[in-house]
C-alpha positions in Angstrom: -8.2 17.0 -11.6 -8.8 14.4 -14.2 -7.2 11.0 -14.6 -5.6 8.9 -17.3 -4.8 5.2 -17.8 -1.2 3.9 -18.1 -2.3 2.0 -21.2 -3.9 4.9 -23.1 -7.7 4.8 -22.7 -7.5 8.6 -22.4 -5.9 9.1 -25.8 -9.2 10.0 -27.5 -9.4 13.4 -25.8 -10.5 15.1 -22.6 -14.0 13.6 -22.7 -12.5 10.2 -21.9 -10.6 11.5 -18.9 -12.6 10.7 -15.7 -12.6 12.6 -12.4 -11.8 11.0 -9.0 -15.2 9.7 -8.1 -15.5 8.1 -11.6 -12.5 5.9 -10.8 -13.0 5.5 -7.1 -15.2 2.4 -7.2 -13.7 0.6 -10.2 -10.0 -0.1 -9.7 -8.6 -0.9 -13.1 -9.2 1.2 -16.2 -11.3 -0.3 -19.0 -8.1 -1.0 -21.0 -6.5 -2.9 -18.1 -4.2 -0.1 -17.1 -3.9 1.8 -13.8 -5.2 5.3 -13.2 -2.9 8.3 -12.5 -3.5 12.0 -12.4 -3.1 13.6 -15.9 -0.4 15.6 -14.2 1.0 15.7 -10.7 0.1 18.8 -8.7 3.2 20.7 -7.5 3.6 21.8 -3.9 5.2 25.2 -3.3 7.7 26.2 -0.6 5.0 28.4 0.9 2.6 25.5 1.2 5.3 23.4 2.8 5.8 26.1 5.4 2.1 26.4 6.0 1.5 22.7 6.3 4.3 22.0 8.8 2.1 22.7 11.8 -1.1 21.0 10.6 -2.6 18.0 12.3 -2.6 14.8 10.4 -6.3 15.3 9.4 -5.6 18.9 8.3 -2.6 17.8 6.3 -4.6 15.0 4.7 -7.3 17.4 3.6 -4.8 19.9 2.1 -3.1 17.1 0.0 -6.3 15.3 -1.0 -7.9 18.5 -2.2 -5.3 18.6 -4.9 -6.5 15.2 -6.2 -10.2 15.2 -5.4 -12.0 18.1 -7.1 -15.4 16.5 -7.6 -16.4 16.1 -3.9 -17.7 19.3 -2.3 -15.0 20.8 0.0 -17.2 20.6 3.1 -18.1 16.9 2.4 -14.4 16.0 1.8 -13.4 17.8 5.0 -16.1 15.9 7.0 -14.9 12.5 5.5 -11.2 13.3 6.4 -12.0 14.4 9.9 -14.0 11.3 10.5 -11.2 9.1 9.2 -8.1 10.4 11.0 -8.9 10.4 14.7 -7.1 9.3 17.8 -10.0 7.0 18.6 -9.4 5.0 15.3 -5.6 5.1 15.5 -5.6 4.2 19.1 -2.8 1.7 19.3 -0.1 4.3 19.4 3.1 3.0 21.2 5.3 6.1 21.0 5.1 8.7 23.7 3.6 12.1 22.9 0.4 13.5 21.4 -2.3 10.8 20.9 -3.6 12.9 17.9 -0.3 12.6 16.1 -1.6 9.5 14.3 1.9 8.7 12.8 4.5 9.6 15.5 8.1 9.7 14.5 10.6 7.9 16.9 14.2 9.0 16.7 16.4 6.0 17.2 19.6 8.0 17.0 20.6 11.3 15.3 19.6 11.0 11.7 17.8 7.7 12.0 14.0 7.6 12.6 11.1 5.2 12.6 7.7 6.4 11.3 5.0 4.6 13.1 2.2 3.7 10.7 0.5 0.8 12.4 -1.7 2.3 15.0 -5.0 1.7 13.3 -7.7 -1.0 13.8 -5.7 -3.9 12.3 -2.2 -2.8 13.4 -0.8 -2.4 9.9 0.0 0.6 7.7 -2.7 -0.4 5.3 -5.2 1.1 7.7 -3.9 4.6 6.9 -5.4 4.4 3.4 -8.1 1.8 3.9 -10.0 3.7 6.6 -10.3 6.6 4.2 -11.3 4.4 1.3 -14.1 2.9 3.4 -15.6 6.3 4.2 -15.2 7.5 0.6 -17.0 4.4 -0.7 -19.9 4.8 1.7 -20.2 8.5 0.8 -20.1 8.0 -3.0 -22.4 4.9 -3.0 -25.0 6.9 -1.0 -24.7 9.8 -3.3 -25.3 7.5 -6.3 -27.8 5.3 -4.6 -25.8 2.2 -5.6 -24.2 -0.9 -4.1 -20.8 -2.4 -4.8 -19.1 -5.8 -4.4 -15.5 -5.4 -3.5 -13.1 -8.1 -4.8 -9.6 -8.0 -3.3 -6.5 -10.0 -2.8 -4.2 -10.0 0.2 -0.8 -11.3 1.1 -1.5 -10.5 4.8 -2.5 -7.0 5.8 -4.6 -5.6 3.0 -7.4 -8.1 3.6 -7.9 -7.3 7.3 -7.5 -3.6 6.8 -10.1 -3.7 4.0 -12.6 -5.8 6.0 -12.3 -3.7 9.1 -12.8 -0.6 7.0 -15.8 -2.0 5.1 -17.5 -4.0 7.8 -21.1 -2.8 8.3 -20.7 -0.1 5.5 -24.0 0.5 3.7 -24.1 -0.8 0.1 -20.8 -2.7 0.4 -20.0 -6.5 0.2 -16.4 -7.7 0.5 -15.0 -10.8 -1.2 -11.3 -11.2 -0.1 -8.9 -13.7 -1.6 -5.9 -14.9 0.4 -3.3 -17.6 -0.2 -4.3 -20.7 1.9 -1.9 -21.2 4.8 0.6 -18.5 3.8 -0.3 -15.8 6.3 0.5 -15.7 10.0 -2.0 -17.1 12.5 -2.8 -13.6 13.8 -3.4 -12.3 10.2 -5.7 -15.2 9.4 -7.6 -14.7 12.7 -8.1 -11.0 12.1 -9.8 -11.8 8.8 -11.5 -15.1 9.2 -13.0 -14.4 12.6 -15.2 -11.5 11.4 -18.8 -12.4 11.5 -20.3 -9.5 9.6 -22.7 -10.6 6.9 -21.1 -8.3 4.3 -17.6 -10.0 4.7 -16.7 -13.1 2.7 -13.2 -14.7 2.9 -11.9 -17.1 0.2 -8.6 -18.9 0.8 -7.0 -19.8 -2.6 -4.8 -22.9 -3.0 -1.7 -21.0 -4.2 0.3 -17.9 -3.7 -0.7 -14.2 -3.4 0.1 -13.7 -7.1 -2.6 -16.3 -8.0 -5.1 -14.3 -5.9 -4.1 -11.1 -7.6 -4.4 -12.7 -11.0 -7.9 -13.7 -10.3 -8.8 -10.2 -9.2 -7.4 -8.8 -12.5 -9.2 -11.5 -14.5 -12.5 -10.7 -13.0 -11.9 -6.9 -13.4 -11.1 -7.5 -17.1 -14.4 -9.3 -17.6 -16.4 -6.2 -18.5 -19.8 -7.9 -18.6 -19.4 -9.6 -15.2 -17.9 -6.5 -13.6 -20.8 -4.4 -14.8 -23.5 -6.9 -13.8 -22.2 -7.5 -10.3 -20.8 -4.0 -9.8 -17.3 -5.2 -8.9 -15.0 -2.7 -7.2 -11.4 -2.8 -5.9 -9.6 -2.0 -2.7 -6.2 -3.3 -3.6 -3.6 -0.7 -4.3 -4.5 -0.8 -7.9 -7.2 1.6 -6.6 -5.8 5.1 -7.0 -7.5 6.3 -3.8 -5.3 3.9 -1.8 -2.1 5.4 -3.3 -3.3 9.0 -2.9 -4.0 8.4 0.8 -0.5 7.0 1.4 1.1 10.2 0.0 0.1 12.0 3.1 2.4 10.3 5.6 5.5 11.0 3.5 4.8 14.7 4.0 4.1 14.1 7.7 7.3 12.1 8.0 9.3 14.8 6.2 8.0 17.5 8.5 8.8 15.4 11.6 12.4 14.6 10.5 13.4 18.1 9.3 14.2 21.3 11.1 11.6 24.0 11.5 14.0 26.8 10.6 12.2 28.2 7.5 14.3 26.1 5.2 11.9 23.9 3.2 14.4 22.2 0.9 16.1 19.9 3.4 16.2 16.4 1.9 15.1 13.2 3.6 15.5 9.6 2.6 12.8 7.0 3.1 13.3 3.2 3.4 10.2 1.2 2.5 9.5 -2.5 2.6 7.9 -3.2 -0.8 6.0 -6.1 -2.3 3.3 -4.7 -4.5 5.0 -1.3 -5.0 2.0 0.7 -3.7 3.6 2.1 -0.5 6.8 3.3 -2.2 4.8 4.4 -5.3 3.1 7.0 -3.0 6.6 8.2 -2.0 7.5 8.5 -5.7 4.5 10.7 -6.3 5.2 12.8 -3.2 8.7 13.3 -4.7 7.2 14.2 -8.1 5.0 16.8 -6.3 8.1 18.5 -5.0 8.6 17.0 -1.5 12.4 17.1 -1.0 13.1 13.3 -1.0 16.7 12.4 -1.5 16.3 8.6 -1.9 13.5 6.1 -2.0 15.1 3.0 -0.7 13.1 -0.1 -1.8 13.6 -3.2 0.5 12.5 -6.6 -0.6 12.7 -10.0 1.0 13.8 -13.2 -0.7 11.2 -12.4 -3.4 13.5 -9.8 -4.9 11.9 -9.1 -8.3 11.9 -5.3 -7.7 15.5 -5.3 -6.3 16.6 -7.1 -9.4 15.0 -4.5 -11.6 16.7 -1.6 -9.9 20.0 -3.4 -9.9 19.9 -4.7 -13.5 17.1 -3.0 -15.5 15.4 -6.3 -16.0 11.8 -6.8 -14.7 11.3 -10.6 -14.4 8.2 -11.6 -12.5 8.4 -15.1 -11.0 5.9 -17.9 -11.4 4.0 -19.2 -8.3 6.4 -22.2 -8.0 9.3 -19.7 -7.8 7.8 -17.5 -5.2 9.2 -18.1 -1.7 7.2 -18.4 1.5 9.0 -16.2 4.0 8.8 -14.7 7.4 7.8 -11.3 6.0 4.8 -12.8 4.2 3.1 -9.6 3.1 5.9 -9.2 0.6 5.7 -12.7 -0.8 4.8 -11.2 -4.1 6.5 -11.7 -7.5 4.3 -9.5 -9.7 4.1 -5.9 -8.4 0.8 -4.3 -9.6 1.7 -0.7 -8.9 5.1 -1.0 -10.6 3.3 -0.1 -13.9 2.5 3.3 -12.5 6.2 4.1 -11.9 7.3 2.7 -15.3 4.7 4.9 -17.0 6.5 7.9 -15.5 9.9 6.4 -16.4 9.0 6.0 -20.1 7.7 9.6 -20.3 4.1 8.6 -19.8 4.0 6.9 -23.2 1.1 4.4 -23.1 2.3 2.7 -26.2 5.5 1.8 -24.4 3.5 0.5 -21.4 1.3 -1.7 -23.7 4.5 -3.2 -25.3 6.3 -3.8 -22.0 3.2 -5.2 -20.1 2.2 -7.2 -23.1 5.3 -9.2 -22.3 4.6 -9.3 -18.6 0.9 -10.3 -19.0 2.0 -13.1 -21.3 4.2 -14.5 -18.5 7.5 -13.0 -19.7 9.8 -10.2 -18.7 11.2 -6.9 -20.1 14.7 -5.6 -20.2 15.4 -1.8 -20.3 19.1 -2.1 -20.9 20.0 -0.3 -24.1 17.0 2.0 -23.9 17.0 5.7 -23.1 14.6 4.9 -20.2 17.2 3.1 -18.2 19.5 6.1 -18.3 16.7 8.2 -16.7 16.3 5.8 -13.8 18.7 7.7 -11.5 16.5 10.9 -11.9 13.8 9.3 -9.7 15.9 8.7 -6.6 15.3 4.9 -6.3 17.9 2.5 -4.8 17.2 -1.0 -3.5 18.3 -3.9 -1.5 17.4 -7.4 -0.3 16.9 -9.0 3.1 16.6 -12.7 4.0 15.3 -14.6 7.1 18.6 -14.6 8.9 19.0 -10.8 8.2 15.5 -10.3 9.6 16.3 -12.1 12.9 19.5 -10.3 13.4 17.9 -6.9 12.7 15.1 -7.5 15.1 17.6 -8.4 17.8 19.8 -5.4 17.0 17.0 -2.9 17.1 15.6 -4.4 20.4 19.0 -4.5 22.1 20.2 -1.1 20.9 17.0 1.0 21.0 14.6 -1.1 23.2 12.1 -1.0 20.3 10.5 -4.1 18.8 9.9 -4.1 15.1 8.0 -6.5 12.8 9.6 -8.6 10.1 8.9 -6.3 7.2 10.1 -3.2 9.0 13.2 -5.2 9.8 13.8 -5.7 6.0 13.5 -2.0 5.5 15.7 -1.2 8.5 18.5 -3.5 7.3 18.5 -2.1 3.7 18.4 1.5 5.1 21.7 0.9 6.8 23.3 0.4 3.4 22.3 3.9 2.2 22.6 6.2 5.1 24.3 9.5 4.3 25.8 12.1 6.6 23.5 15.0 7.0 20.5 13.3 5.4 17.8 12.1 7.8 16.8 8.4 7.2 13.1 7.6 7.9 12.2 3.9 8.0 8.5 3.3 7.3 7.1 0.8 9.8 4.7 -1.8 8.3 2.9 -3.5 11.2 3.1 -4.2 14.9 5.2 -7.2 15.9 2.3 -9.2 17.3 1.2 -10.0 13.8 4.3 -12.1 13.3 4.8 -13.5 16.8 6.5 -16.7 15.7 9.4 -14.9 14.2 9.6 -12.5 17.1 9.9 -15.4 19.5 12.6 -16.9 17.2 14.6 -13.6 17.2 14.1 -12.5 20.8 13.0 -15.5 22.8 9.8 -13.7 24.0 6.3 -12.9 22.9 5.6 -9.4 21.4 3.2 -7.2 23.3 -0.4 -7.6 22.3 -3.1 -4.8 22.4 -5.8 -5.8 24.9 -8.6 -5.7 22.2 -6.8 -8.6 20.3 -6.5 -11.0 23.3 -7.4 -14.5 22.3 -8.3 -13.6 18.7 -6.8 -16.9 17.3 -9.3 -18.9 19.4 -12.4 -17.2 17.8 -14.5 -19.2 15.3 -13.4 -18.6 11.8 -15.3 -18.4 8.5 -13.5 -19.1 5.3 -14.1 -21.0 2.0 -11.1 -22.8 0.4 -11.0 -22.9 -3.4 -8.6 -23.6 -6.2 -7.1 -20.7 -8.2 -9.9 -20.5 -10.6 -11.4 -17.1 -11.6 -14.6 -18.7 -12.9 -15.1 -20.5 -9.5 -14.7 -17.1 -7.7 -17.2 -15.5 -10.0 -19.7 -18.2 -9.3 -19.1 -17.8 -5.6 -19.9 -14.0 -5.9 -22.9 -14.5 -8.1 -24.4 -17.1 -5.7 -24.4 -14.5 -2.9 -26.3 -11.7 -4.6 
């Protein structure tokens, strides 16, 4: 399997098309684009039938082998088995097999919740980040190299990355977060880590400012090469590849085991940076029978606006709302470029034109283009949820099903209700455990959320963080001073 850039760095022939391990450590392509497989592998009905009974680790291996062909099979199997264990994903709340990793809870016939936040940081980001940490350590050892990870987080990516990379040989992490914009629990998870290879930087601004700095540093080829800068944000293809797995697992859990492998399922996904739902899009392109991909936003509704109007209009920092589902307080969705690349027929010239406008601070409008007419082929619909909706949904789910959900899952649950169809199972992807957003849970339910014992008193621990302006050069100087 070889990879191409959404902006066309591959256009000079096969010699320019890297394999998985060539792109694992780097993040962005040299031309500023995002990597995707040169073609999506197709899954057969026979494979679906065979995969239905696999454990999560076995399913992960079967899917990842289609994307990773330059790691020996035995090595990849060892990495995957080490990643997806009941010991690591130990915070399971649903009843049943502890090895299930991502249990599906049926709320009522046809309505399900896929539990994705059982990992070390209680967020779905662990599902991919734990794999990424093990892949990084393996490949760095194989090459005899070191890497400096530069990432940006709106809440959960940072802690998931730091917990996955802490103590890893050859890895330093520099994580940018918006100052004061995450929950107290999220800040404590990151800033309380004392590992020498972990560095937290709070940026005076919004998540988009952090993300812009990461991209600016990644596009400085000389600095990136000198300091061996790598990426863990979902611009890194390995993150997206790992998230494809749980769409298959959710589909198996929500469909009947009757030999019929074409039953359709819809997935509702809270979306800020478009990485989680992009994995669903790719699963669908691989042949997984997905009826609809339901994109749920909060008040930062740039993506909902696109799917309603055909206009992609990223907001500026001053226009980005601070909300009670802070991991989606994003107005420039990095992974959206991957979907648009497929929408425009994988034409890198079209992407360069469209993202030329976006990168210059503008917008693009697909109305009047043949691309907009193709949008319905990809199964996307969307909706928006606000703070009052979030509170009402958390209350309803608690009162009706005795299940507590976090604020982002509440956004997805609310929008899912708008698109339920008779005979089509609806799977809502859980984002995080409610304890990460205790203030809003208290507002909605008048009680504290349950807290796993290993996180008791985390907010009281000493915290290490450096506060800086939104300045890429200052961040580069910070990294250089710690080499």
